[in-house]
C-alpha positions in Angstrom: 20.3 -16.2 16.9 18.7 -19.6 16.8 17.3 -19.2 20.3 16.0 -15.8 19.4 14.3 -16.9 16.1 13.2 -20.5 16.9 10.0 -19.4 18.8 7.3 -17.3 17.4 4.5 -15.6 19.3 1.3 -15.7 17.3 -0.8 -12.7 18.1 0.2 -11.4 21.6 -0.7 -13.8 24.3 2.3 -15.0 26.3 0.9 -18.3 27.5 2.2 -21.6 26.1 -0.8 -21.9 23.7 0.4 -19.0 21.6 4.2 -19.4 21.8 5.1 -22.0 19.2 8.1 -23.3 17.3 8.4 -21.3 14.1 9.0 -24.4 12.1 5.6 -25.8 13.4 3.5 -22.8 12.4 5.3 -21.4 9.5 3.3 -21.2 6.3 5.3 -20.3 3.2 4.6 -16.7 2.4 4.1 -15.2 -1.0 7.4 -13.5 -1.7 7.8 -11.9 -5.2 11.1 -11.2 -6.9 11.7 -8.1 -9.0 9.1 -5.7 -7.3 9.7 -2.1 -8.3 10.9 0.7 -6.1 7.8 2.9 -6.6 6.7 4.5 -3.3 3.3 3.7 -2.0 1.5 6.9 -1.1 -1.8 5.3 -0.1 -3.1 3.5 3.0 -1.6 0.0 2.9 -5.1 -1.6 2.8 -5.3 -0.5 -0.9 -2.1 -2.5 -1.6 -3.7 -5.6 -0.2 -6.8 -5.1 -2.4 -4.6 -4.5 -5.5 -2.6 -7.6 -4.9 -5.7 -9.7 -4.3 -6.6 -9.1 -8.0 -3.2 -9.9 -9.5 -1.7 -12.5 -7.1 -1.8 -15.4 -9.6 -0.2 -13.6 -12.6 2.4 -11.1 -11.4 6.0 -11.5 -10.3 8.3 -14.5 -9.8 7.6 -16.3 -6.5 10.7 -17.2 -4.6 11.7 -18.7 -1.3 13.0 -16.3 1.3 16.2 -18.4 1.6 17.0 -17.6 -2.1 16.8 -13.8 -2.2 20.6 -13.4 -2.5 20.9 -16.0 -5.3 21.7 -14.5 -8.7 21.5 -16.0 -12.2 24.7 -16.1 -14.4 23.5 -13.1 -16.5 22.8 -11.0 -13.3 25.4 -9.0 -11.3 26.1 -10.5 -7.9 23.4 -9.4 -5.4 24.8 -7.4 -2.5 21.9 -5.5 -1.1 18.2 -6.6 -1.0 15.2 -4.5 -0.2 12.1 -6.4 0.9 9.0 -4.4 1.3 5.6 -5.3 2.6 2.7 -3.8 4.5 2.4 -3.9 8.3 1.8 -7.4 9.6 2.4 -9.1 6.3 5.3 -11.3 7.5 8.6 -9.5 6.8 10.0 -10.1 10.3 8.8 -13.7 10.2 10.6 -14.2 6.9 13.8 -12.8 8.4 13.5 -15.2 11.3 12.9 -18.1 9.0 15.9 -17.2 6.9 18.1 -17.1 10.1 16.7 -20.3 11.6 17.2 -22.3 8.4 20.8 -20.9 8.2 21.5 -21.8 11.8 20.1 -25.3 11.3 22.3 -25.8 8.2 19.4 -26.0 5.9 20.2 -23.0 3.7 22.9 -20.5 2.8 25.9 -22.5 4.1 28.2 -20.0 2.4 27.3 -17.4 5.1 29.6 -17.4 8.1 28.0 -14.6 10.2 24.5 -13.0 10.3 24.0 -9.9 12.3 20.4 -8.9 12.9 20.0 -5.2 13.9 16.4 -4.0 13.9 15.9 -0.3 13.2 13.6 0.2 16.1 16.5 -0.9 18.4 19.0 1.3 16.6 16.7 4.3 17.5 17.6 3.8 21.1 21.3 4.4 20.4 21.0 6.8 17.5 22.8 9.6 19.5 25.7 7.4 20.6 28.9 6.6 18.8 30.3 3.2 17.9 32.7 1.5 15.6 31.0 -1.1 13.4 32.7 -3.7 15.6 31.3 -2.3 18.9 27.9 -1.8 17.4 27.7 -5.5 16.4 28.8 -6.5 19.9 26.2 -4.1 21.4 23.4 -6.1 19.7 25.1 -9.5 20.0 26.8 -9.6 23.5 27.8 -13.2 22.9 30.6 -11.8 20.6 32.1 -9.6 23.3 35.4 -11.5 23.6 35.8 -12.1 19.8 37.8 -9.9 17.5 34.9 -9.3 15.1 36.6 -6.7 13.0 39.1 -9.3 11.8 36.3 -11.7 10.9 34.6 -9.0 8.8 37.5 -9.2 6.3 37.9 -13.0 6.3 34.3 -14.3 6.3 31.1 -13.9 4.5 28.9 -11.6 6.5 25.2 -10.6 6.3 23.7 -7.6 8.0 19.9 -7.6 8.4 18.2 -4.2 9.1 14.6 -4.9 9.8 11.9 -2.2 9.8 13.3 0.8 7.8 9.9 2.5 8.2 10.5 2.7 12.0 14.0 4.3 11.7 14.7 7.6 13.2 18.2 7.8 11.6 18.7 10.6 9.0 20.3 8.3 6.4 21.5 11.2 4.2 23.3 9.5 1.3 24.4 12.8 -0.3 26.2 14.6 2.6 27.2 11.8 5.0 31.0 11.7 5.3 32.8 8.6 3.9 33.8 5.9 6.3 35.8 2.8 5.4 37.4 1.6 8.7 35.1 -0.8 10.7 37.2 -0.1 13.9 36.7 3.7 13.7 34.0 5.2 15.9 31.3 7.3 14.4 27.6 7.9 14.8 25.1 5.1 14.1 23.7 7.1 11.2 27.1 7.3 9.5 27.9 3.6 10.1 24.6 2.4 8.5 24.7 4.8 5.6 28.3 3.8 4.7 27.5 0.1 5.0 24.6 0.5 2.6 26.6 2.8 0.3 29.4 0.0 0.1 32.1 2.2 1.5 32.2 0.2 4.7 32.7 -3.6 4.2 31.8 -3.6 0.4 32.0 -7.4 0.5 29.3 -7.7 3.2 25.7 -8.5 2.2 22.9 -6.3 3.4 19.2 -7.1 3.7 16.7 -4.3 4.5 13.0 -4.7 5.2 10.5 -1.9 5.1 6.8 -0.9 4.8 6.2 0.4 1.3 6.0 4.1 2.2 9.6 4.3 3.4 11.6 2.4 0.7 12.6 5.7 -1.0 14.8 6.5 1.9 17.4 4.1 0.3 18.5 5.4 -3.1 17.6 2.8 -5.8 21.2 2.7 -7.1 22.3 0.9 -3.9 19.6 -1.8 -4.1 20.6 -4.8 -6.2 17.3 -6.7 -5.8 13.8 -5.7 -4.9 11.4 -8.3 -3.3 8.0 -8.0 -1.8 6.3 -10.1 0.9 2.7 -10.4 -0.1 1.5 -12.5 2.8 -0.7 -15.5 2.0 -2.1 -16.3 -1.4 -5.5 -18.0 -1.6 -4.2 -21.6 -1.1 -2.0 -20.5 1.8 -4.9 -18.8 3.6 -6.8 -22.1 3.5 -3.8 -24.0 4.7 -3.3 -21.6 7.6 -6.7 -22.1 9.0 -6.4 -25.9 8.7 -3.0 -25.7 10.5 -4.2 -23.3 13.1 -7.7 -24.6 14.1 -7.5 -28.1 15.6 -11.2 -28.9 15.1 -11.4 -29.9 11.4 -15.1 -29.3 11.0 -14.7 -25.8 12.5 -11.7 -25.1 10.3 -13.7 -25.9 7.2 -16.6 -23.7 8.3 -14.3 -20.8 8.9 -12.8 -21.3 5.4 -16.3 -21.4 3.8 -17.3 -18.2 5.6 -14.2 -16.3 4.7 -14.6 -17.2 1.1 -18.2 -15.8 1.1 -17.1 -12.3 2.3 -14.9 -10.5 -0.2 -13.6 -7.9 2.3 -12.6 -10.6 4.8 -11.1 -12.9 2.2 -8.9 -10.0 0.9 -7.8 -9.0 4.4 -6.7 -12.6 5.0 -3.6 -11.9 2.8 -2.3 -10.5 6.1 -1.1 -13.3 8.4 -2.0 -11.4 11.6 -5.6 -10.9 10.2 -5.8 -14.6 9.7 -4.9 -15.0 13.4 -7.6 -12.5 14.4 -10.2 -14.2 12.1 -9.3 -17.7 13.5 -9.7 -16.4 17.1 -13.1 -14.8 16.4 -14.6 -17.6 14.2 -13.3 -20.5 16.4 -14.7 -18.8 19.5 -18.1 -18.1 17.9 -18.5 -21.4 16.1 -17.5 -23.5 19.2 -19.9 -21.4 21.3 -22.7 -22.1 18.9 -21.9 -25.8 18.8 -21.6 -26.2 22.6 -24.8 -24.2 23.5 -26.6 -25.2 20.3 -27.3 -21.5 19.9 -28.1 -20.7 16.3 -28.8 -17.0 16.8 -25.1 -15.9 17.1 -24.3 -13.8 14.0 -21.1 -14.5 12.2 -19.2 -11.3 11.2 -19.2 -10.4 7.5 -17.8 -6.9 7.7 -14.6 -5.5 9.2 -16.3 -3.5 11.9 -18.1 -6.7 13.0 -14.9 -8.7 12.9 -12.9 -6.3 15.0 -15.7 -5.7 17.5 -16.1 -9.4 18.1 -12.3 -9.6 18.5 -12.3 -6.8 21.1 -15.2 -8.4 23.0 -13.6 -11.9 23.0 -10.2 -10.6 24.1 -11.5 -8.5 27.0 -13.6 -11.5 28.1 -10.5 -13.7 28.0 -8.6 -11.1 30.1 -11.4 -11.0 32.7 -11.6 -14.8 32.9 -7.8 -15.0 33.4 -7.8 -12.6 36.4 -11.3 -13.3 37.8 -12.2 -16.9 37.4 -14.8 -17.0 40.1 -17.3 -14.5 38.7 -18.8 -14.9 35.3 -19.7 -11.4 34.2 -21.8 -10.3 31.2 -19.9 -8.3 28.6 -21.9 -5.2 29.4 -20.7 -5.3 33.0 -17.1 -6.0 31.9 -17.2 -2.9 29.7 -18.7 -0.8 32.5 -16.0 -1.9 35.0 -13.1 -1.2 32.5 -14.4 1.7 30.4 -11.9 4.2 31.9 -8.9 2.0 30.9 -10.3 1.3 27.5 -10.9 5.0 27.0 -7.2 5.6 27.8 -6.1 3.0 25.2 -8.4 4.6 22.6 -7.1 8.1 23.3 -3.6 7.0 22.8 -4.5 5.1 19.7 -6.2 8.2 18.2 -3.6 10.8 19.1 -0.7 8.7 18.0 -2.5 7.8 14.7 -3.0 11.5 14.0 0.8 11.8 14.4 1.6 8.8 12.3 3.1 6.9 15.2 2.6 3.2 15.7 5.5 2.3 18.1 5.2 3.4 21.8 7.7 3.5 24.6 7.0 2.8 28.3 7.0 6.5 28.9 4.3 7.0 26.2 2.1 4.4 27.9 2.7 6.0 31.3 1.7 9.5 30.0 -1.7 8.1 29.2 -2.1 6.3 32.5 -1.5 2.8 31.1 0.4 0.4 33.3 1.2 -2.9 31.6 2.6 -4.4 34.8 -0.4 -3.8 36.9 -2.1 -7.0 37.8 -5.7 -7.6 36.7 -7.8 -7.0 33.7 -5.9 -3.9 32.5 -2.8 -6.0 32.2 -4.7 -8.8 30.6 -6.2 -6.6 28.0 -2.8 -5.0 27.2 -1.3 -8.4 26.5 -4.2 -9.3 24.1 -4.1 -6.2 21.9 -0.5 -5.1 22.4 2.8 -6.5 21.3 5.5 -6.0 23.9 9.1 -6.4 22.7 12.1 -6.6 25.0 15.3 -5.2 23.5 18.8 -4.7 24.7 19.4 -2.9 28.0 16.1 -4.3 29.2 14.1 -1.6 27.4 10.7 -2.3 26.0 8.7 -1.1 23.0 5.0 -1.6 22.4 2.6 -1.5 19.4 -0.9 -2.7 18.7 -1.1 -6.2 17.3 -1.7 -4.6 13.9 -2.2 -1.1 12.6 -5.9 -1.8 12.0 -6.3 -2.6 15.7 -5.0 0.9 16.5 -7.3 2.4 13.9 -10.3 0.5 15.5 -9.5 1.8 19.0 -9.0 5.3 17.6 -12.5 5.2 16.1 -13.9 3.8 19.3 -12.4 6.7 21.3 -13.9 9.3 18.9 -17.3 7.6 18.9 -17.4 7.2 22.7 -16.3 10.8 23.2 -19.4 12.0 21.4 -21.7 9.4 23.0 -20.5 10.4 26.4 -20.2 14.1 25.5 -16.5 14.2 26.7 -14.3 16.2 24.3 -11.2 16.8 26.5 -8.6 15.9 23.9 -7.0 18.8 22.0 -6.1 16.4 19.2 -9.8 15.5 18.8 -10.7 19.2 18.9 -8.2 19.9 16.2 -9.5 16.9 14.1 -13.0 18.4 14.3 -12.0 21.9 13.3 -9.9 20.6 10.3 -12.9 18.9 8.8 -15.5 21.6 9.6 -17.1 24.4 7.6 -16.3 27.9 8.8 -19.7 28.4 10.4 -19.4 25.1 12.3 -15.9 25.9 13.6 -17.3 28.8 15.6 -19.8 26.5 17.3 -17.3 23.8 17.9 -14.9 26.2 19.7 -17.6 26.8 22.3 -19.9 23.7 22.4 -18.1 20.7 20.8 -20.1 18.2 22.9 -23.4 19.3 21.4 -22.5 18.2 17.9 -25.1 15.7 16.5 -23.7 12.3 15.5 -24.4 12.6 11.8 -22.6 15.9 11.7 -19.6 14.2 13.4 -19.6 11.7 10.6 -19.7 14.5 8.0 -16.7 16.1 9.6 -14.9 12.7 9.8 -15.6 12.1 6.1 -14.4 15.6 5.1 -11.2 15.2 7.2 -10.5 11.7 5.9 -11.1 12.5 2.3 -8.9 15.6 2.5 -5.9 13.3 3.3 -4.3 12.6 -0.1 -2.5 9.4 1.1 -5.6 8.0 2.8 -4.1 7.4 6.3 -7.5 7.7 7.9 -9.4 5.4 5.4 -9.7 2.4 7.8 -10.4 4.7 10.8 -13.3 6.2 8.8 -14.7 2.7 8.0 -14.6 1.7 11.6 -16.1 5.0 12.8 -19.0 4.8 10.4 -19.6 1.2 11.2 -20.0 2.1 14.9 -23.1 4.0 14.1 -25.0 0.7 13.4 -27.3 -0.5 16.1 -25.8 -4.0 15.9 -22.4 -2.6 16.7 -23.6 -0.5 19.6 -25.5 -3.5 21.1 -22.2 -5.4 21.1 -20.5 -2.5 22.8 -23.3 -1.8 25.3 -21.9 -0.7 28.6 -19.1 1.2 26.8 -21.2 3.3 24.3 -24.6 4.6 25.3 -27.2 5.0 22.6 -28.1 8.7 22.4 -29.9 9.1 19.0 -32.2 7.1 16.7 -30.0 4.7 14.8 -32.1 4.4 11.7 -32.2 8.2 11.2 -28.5 8.7 11.9 -27.5 5.8 9.5 -29.8 7.2 6.8 -28.2 10.6 7.2 -24.8 9.1 6.9 -25.8 7.2 3.7 -27.1 10.5 2.3 -23.8 12.3 3.2 -21.8 9.5 1.4 -23.9 9.6 -1.7 -24.3 13.4 -2.1 -21.1 14.8 -0.7 -19.2 17.1 -3.1 -15.7 15.6 -3.5 -14.3 17.0 -6.7 -11.2 18.4 -4.9 -10.0 15.0 -3.4 -8.4 11.9 -4.7 -10.6 9.4 -6.6 -9.3 6.7 -4.2 -10.8 8.6 -1.2 -14.1 8.4 -3.1 -13.6 4.6 -3.5 -13.2 4.3 0.3 -16.6 5.9 0.8 -18.1 3.1 -1.1 -16.4 0.7 1.3 -17.9 2.7 4.1 -21.3 1.8 2.7 -20.3 -1.8 2.9 -19.6 -1.3 6.7 -23.2 -0.1 6.9 -24.2 -3.4 5.4 -25.5 -1.6 2.3 -24.6 -3.0 -1.1 -27.2 -1.0 -3.0 -24.5 1.0 -4.8 -22.8 -2.1 -6.2 -26.2 -3.6 -7.1 -27.2 -0.5 -9.1 -24.1 -0.7 -11.4 -23.0 -4.4 -11.4 -24.8 -5.0 -14.8 -22.5 -2.4 -16.5 -19.5 -4.7 -16.1 -21.0 -6.4 -19.1 -19.5 -4.7 -22.2 -22.8 -4.8 -24.0 -24.8 -3.1 -21.2 -25.0 0.7 -21.3 -26.5 2.9 -18.6 -29.8 4.4 -19.9 -29.7 7.2 -17.3 -27.0 9.4 -16.0 -24.8 7.7 -13.4 -24.3 9.7 -10.1 -20.7 10.3 -9.0 -21.0 7.8 -6.2 -22.3 5.2 -8.6 -19.2 5.9 -10.7 -17.0 5.1 -7.7 -18.9 1.9 -7.1 -18.5 0.9 -10.7 -14.8 1.7 -10.7 -14.4 -0.4 -7.5 -16.1 -3.4 -9.2 -13.9 -3.0 -12.2 -10.8 -2.9 -10.1 -11.8 -6.0 -8.2 -12.7 -8.0 -11.3 -10.7 -11.2 -11.5 -10.6 -10.7 -15.3 -9.3 -7.3 -16.4 -11.9 -5.2 -18.3 -11.4 -5.6 -22.1 -12.3 -2.1 -23.0 -12.8 0.9 -20.9 -14.4 3.9 -22.7 -15.7 6.8 -20.7 -17.9 7.8 -23.7 -20.1 4.8 -22.7 -21.0 6.3 -19.4 -23.3 9.3 -19.1 -22.3 11.3 -16.1 -21.1 14.6 -14.7 -17.5 15.7 -14.6 -17.4 14.6 -11.0 -18.4 11.1 -12.1 -15.7 11.0 -14.7 -13.2 12.0 -12.0 -14.4 9.1 -9.8 -14.4 6.4 -12.4 -10.9 6.9 -13.8 -9.2 4.6 -11.3 -10.6 1.7 -13.3 -7.8 2.2 -15.8 -5.6 0.2 -13.5 -7.5 -2.9 -14.5 -8.5 -2.7 -18.2 -7.3 -4.7 -21.1 -8.5 -6.3 -24.4 -7.9 -10.0 -24.5 -7.6 -12.1 -27.7 -6.4 -15.5 -28.9 -8.0 -17.2 -25.8 -5.9 -15.2 -23.4 -2.7 -16.6 -24.8 -1.8 -13.4 -26.6 -2.9 -10.2 -24.8 -3.4 -6.7 -26.2 -4.5 -4.1 -23.7 -6.6 -1.2 -24.6 -8.0 1.8 -22.8 -9.6 4.9 -24.3 -10.5 8.0 -22.2 -12.4 10.4 -24.4 -14.5 13.6 -24.2 -13.3 14.8 -20.7 -11.0 17.4 -19.3 -8.4 15.6 -17.2 -7.1 17.6 -14.2 -4.0 16.9 -12.2 -5.8 14.3 -10.0 -6.8 12.2 -13.0 -3.3 12.5 -14.5 -1.9 11.2 -11.3 -4.4 8.3 -11.3 -3.4 7.3 -14.8 0.2 7.7 -14.0 -0.1 5.4 -11.0 -1.6 2.8 -13.3 1.4 3.0 -15.5 3.7 2.7 -12.5 2.0 -0.4 -11.1 3.5 -3.7 -12.0 0.0 -5.2 -11.7 -1.6 -2.9 -14.3 -2.4 -4.5 -17.7 -2.7 -1.1 -19.4 -0.7 -1.1 -22.7 -2.7 1.3 -24.9 -4.0 4.7 -23.9 -6.1 7.2 -25.9 -6.6 10.6 -24.5 -9.0 12.2 -27.0 -10.2 15.8 -26.6 -8.3 16.5 -23.4 -6.3 19.6 -22.5 -3.2 19.1 -20.4 -1.0 21.8 -18.8 2.7 21.0 -18.5 2.3 20.0 -14.9 -0.3 17.3 -15.8 1.9 16.1 -18.7 4.9 15.8 -16.4 2.9 13.7 -13.9 1.5 11.5 -16.7 4.9 10.9 -18.3 6.4 10.0 -14.9 4.5 6.7 -15.3 6.5 5.9 -18.4 9.8 6.1 -16.6 9.4 3.0 -14.4 10.3 -0.5 -15.5 6.9 -2.1 -14.7 5.2 0.3 -17.3 3.7 -1.8 -20.1 2.3 1.0 -22.2 2.9 0.3 -25.9 0.7 3.0 -27.5 0.0 6.6 -26.4 -2.4 8.5 -28.7 -4.2 11.8 -28.9 -2.4 13.6 -26.1 -2.5 17.4 -25.9 1.2 18.4 -25.9 3.4 21.5 -26.1 7.0 21.8 -27.1 7.9 21.8 -23.4 5.9 18.6 -23.0 8.0 17.1 -25.8 11.1 17.8 -23.8 9.7 16.0 -20.8 8.6 13.0 -22.9 12.0 12.8 -24.7 13.8 12.5 -21.4 11.4 9.7 -20.3 12.0 7.8 -23.5 15.7 8.1 -23.4 16.4 7.6 -19.7 15.7 3.8 -19.6 14.2 1.2 -21.9 10.5 1.6 -22.4 7.9 -0.6 -24.2 6.3 2.4 -26.0 6.1 1.6 -29.7 3.4 3.9 -31.0 3.1 7.7 -30.3 0.4 9.9 -31.8 0.9 13.6 -31.1 -1.3 14.9 -33.9 -3.2 18.2 -33.6 -0.6 19.7 -31.3 1.2 23.0 -32.0 4.6 21.4 -31.5 6.5 23.4 -34.2 10.0 22.5 -35.2 11.3 23.1 -31.7 9.1 20.3 -30.3 10.1 17.9 -33.0 13.7 18.6 -32.4 13.3 17.7 -28.7 11.6 14.4 -29.7 14.4 13.6 -32.1 16.9 13.5 -29.1 15.0 10.5 -27.8 14.6 8.8 -31.2 18.4 8.4 -31.4 18.6 6.8 -28.0 19.3 3.1 -27.6 16.5 3.0 -24.9 13.8 4.3 -27.3 11.9 1.6 -29.3 9.3 3.8 -31.1 8.2 2.3 -34.4 5.2 4.6 -35.2 5.2 8.4 -34.9 2.3 10.5 -36.0 2.7 14.2 -36.1 -0.2 15.3 -38.3 -1.3 19.0 -38.0 1.7 19.8 -35.8 3.0 22.9 -37.7 6.2 21.2 -38.7 8.2 22.9 -41.4 11.3 22.1 -43.5 13.6 22.5 -40.4 11.6 19.8 -38.7 12.1 17.5 -41.7 15.9 18.1 -41.4 15.9 17.0 -37.8 13.8 13.9 -38.5 16.1 13.1 -41.5 19.1 12.9 -39.3 17.2 10.6 -36.9 16.4 8.2 -39.7 20.1 7.5 -40.3 20.8 6.8 -36.7 21.8 3.2 -35.8 19.3 3.3 -32.9 16.3 4.5 -34.9 13.5 1.9 -35.1 10.8 4.0 -36.9 8.7 2.0 -39.4 5.9 4.6 -39.9 6.1 8.4 -39.9 3.0 10.5 -40.4 3.7 14.2 -41.2 0.5 14.9 -43.1 -1.1 18.4 -43.1 2.1 20.2 -42.1 4.1 23.0 -43.9 6.9 20.8 -45.1 7.7 22.4 -48.5 9.0 20.3 -51.4 12.5 20.5 -50.1 11.5 19.1 -46.7 9.7 16.2 -48.4 12.7 15.5 -50.6 15.1 15.4 -47.7 13.0 12.8 -46.0 12.3 10.6 -49.1 16.0 10.5 -49.9 16.8 9.2 -46.4 14.0 6.7 -46.7 15.6 5.2 -49.8 18.9 4.6 -48.0 19.5 1.0 -47.2 20.3 1.8 -43.5 16.9 3.4 -43.0 14.2 1.3 -41.3 11.3 3.6 -42.3 8.7 1.7 -44.4 5.7 4.1 -44.5 6.1 7.9 -44.9 3.0 9.9 -45.1 
């Protein structure tokens, strides 16, 4: 294990410059204890931008060696789930844990560690093993040792890295029970029973996963949740100082990264720091050696990745053809066929959600990683090759964003060269097209103008609720810039007037009708404008971050998206967010609602915080309910008070909204002016009684709840998990029967009500008498009855 984990390959290159001792390059990652199990349904880039805003205030930072340590008041930790986006450092953390254990620096109580990556389990998923033979399959050095006996007598840790890559079924409901580690069974049954604690209940289990797959393990089997957040701001700076030997160049890189918000945010990802260091070091040293001051330093993602691509292919050429110094245009011309194959695979696999490739996958696209020459050299600079047991190899792009870049390059070049021979690309075009255009595309797809291609890509990307094409769209739109095409000259031929195309794309972004898609997809379109080097949208609304500044004219929907993005990225949460302040259309309201994730009202010099958000005067559809609910779910949301004035909810919207109350990170203390039905009361009661919630004030006035709705609420008020102190039910058509239900609640040991408002109801004298008598009882906590 020590031999396997001691060396770390930074990036991909397999020369001695890139393979380094892990101890020498390891920068402590930002690992947070207590992260919740909520499933991420968005492109992972949004998680990075969210964490950038809250990195200093949220979560308990711990060392990876301490993830199994519990406090006296906690139950012993048996299974740990560590989540984190692609390339954030999960596997590096695992290696560091193992290396420190092997060197005797940490966790001396552990006798054995068995590291079994899910991507390797996939290769034997159809075979049968006992737990003992499975361990020996992955650790041949144990072949002559009776491992099963050691299972019972020693402290053992199983590490399953990369749950998101697993092809196992992992059905925890129907998988048969297995307790004997020497009995043969399928790999799926072995892993499921190990996690379920039927097999080796004394063994520790550590699982790592990208956020979208964590729900595959039922939360009742996870004792501790942790999250790798990559580098915080000081760690980014430290990385560049460690990585770049020239101190002056390192400081220039740091200054430049700080001046670009999008690049600085992306540097939370360690592999992006590696990409940035390669690009900036190359460009700055080139400028210094040639005294060339005209080289432009990248400020956008498309510029960064295009420079990275150009630098890497130049390195590949120089490695295999040291005698001839070729211009980049000639390099592209000589290798465009191979680059096109890489791009095609990137695009078609991205459309299927695949990021891991086998040797057969590469062969089917005509990619030979063993072939000598530039092809092989380029593969080693953008691909990671991993040798696993039985001499099998798996491949992936250095990072998901590299795959997304090559996918965009393939689509753009296909149109520039009028070569649409990919069925996957044809399907992509048809999905995002209007009916009239589909007929044309079926016959003449190559005649599609570039700006219409962009409109189709925008429509296709924004129709994906989870945003899996967000970064692809940013790259594709960025490739329409003349500056990008000049860099890629020899690979992409200019066919249309750039200025006209770019202007048409801007118009499409600002005017497109997107009422039927997620507000987050609208936010991504604002980021696409940034890739066009256009900050005019931000500039037009930046002043409205000031609480005393009000728009004098109606904001356009795209301005609302830009304003929401500025609010979300504000280092200081917004004190008060009131939609009544912004004059806009319904579409604008729809787009600005994501700002609820970062609103609060601060007082007492930020020592004591009260959080306040009012959404008034708008009809909230299901999308908006989901957006608000996601804010309640997020452990990084400061939202604690929510007013929903003059809104009409159906039961489906209510259910979605209340889902946000069920999770432990929810901080909501007051919920007011919600349109409820008796059925909604039942959903709310279940949420308030299922687990402890911080909700202390609930105003359901002006709803036709009737006695049936009140009775359902009363079931929650007697729960030990419910901490409601103020309940307002004015104008709710409550009668004497409702008073009887509430009177019983007031005598419950778990009732915390201090204030109850039943004004303007049909209570009758008897109903009022019943309540006032209970209020006088010494066991009753009610102070104010109205």
